[in-house]
N, C-alpha and C positions, 0 to 999 in steps of 0.2 A: 504494500500500500504506500502510495506517495501523495502528499499534499504539497503543492507548490504555490506559495503566496507571492504576489507581485503587485507593483503599482505604488509602492511607497515613494517618499521623496520629501523635499523641502518645499514648504508653502508658507505664505504669509497668513497671518490671522485673518479670518473671514473668507479664506479661499476654500477650494474644494480639491478632493482627491478621490479616485476610485480604485479600490483594491480588488484584486481578483485572486481566486484560489482554484487551481486546477487539480482535479483528483484523478487517480488511476489505481487500478488494482483492487477496487471495491465496487460493489453494486450500489452506485451512488444514491439511487432512489430509496434505498433502505436505511439511509443514514440521516440523522439530524446533523446539521452543520452549525457552527458558531464561530464568532470572532472573539478573541480575547486580546488583551494588551498588557504589556508589562513595562513600566518605566524603571529607570535605574533606582535600586534601593527599595523598590516597592513590590508587593505581591502581584501575581498575575490576576487580572480582573476581567470579569465577563463584560463584554460590550453588547453583543446582540446574538441571538440564535434563531434558527428557522427549522421548522419541522420537515419531515420527509417530502411532503407534498407542497410545502410552502403555506399551508393553511394556518399555522400557528407561528407567530413571531413574538419574541420577547426582547425588550430593550433595557439596557441599564438606564436609570433615570438621567444620568449625566449626558447621555447622547440622544435621548428621545426628542424627536422633532428636527434633529440635525442629520442623523445617520439613517440610511435605509439599506436593509439587506435584501438580496434577491438570489434566486438560484435558477439554473437551467439544467434540468435533469437529463435532457437530451445531449448536452455538452459536458456533463459532469463538472459543472462550474458553479461557484458561489461568488457573489460580489458584495462589496460594501461601498456604497456611495456615501462619502463624508462631505457634508457642506457646513458652512459657517464654522470652520475649524478654529479652535482656540489653542493657545500655547499649552494648556493643560492636557490637550489631546496627544501631545508628544509622547511616543512610546514605540516599542516594537509590537507590531500587530501579528497575531498568529491565527490561522484558521485551524479548526479542529472538527473531528468527525466522531459521531457516536452511533453505533448500531442501535436502532430504537424502534419501538412500535409507533404507530401513527399518533401525531399530536404531542409527542414528548420532546421538550426542549429544556434540558437541565441548565442551570446557571453555574453549577459546580464544576470546576476544571477537572476534578478527579473522575468525573463521569465519562470523559472523552478519551477514547482509546488511541486515536491517531491525531498527530499534530504536524503542521507544516513547519518550515524552518524560520518563519518570521520575516517581516518586511518593516523597515524603519520608516516611521512617519515623524517628521519634525516640523513644528509650527512655530514660526518666528513672530514675535510681537512687533 
């Protein structure tokens, strides 16, 4: 199983970025997907997750209204559109996959069995 995150970069506050996560080696439509982030010296935190079919989405309060997750099961891809970025969004962003029944989107990182390598997002003030 491989998860490959991409799309990170340096952006000014108020700007936008779109992260992508390409998966291989798993039956993508049977996995809930999520984005987590981890800043230096901090614990990894849940950002947003999406259920197998996309019918259930959960956001962290800190990103609600600014970030949007989506998935394309035909392409084995999950995306994170990040708008109105703030300096506090600066982190390494990881995509994660969990084999799950329909509608399940855990917020706990320990629930996810597969992880991508991370992509750095830096928001300057």
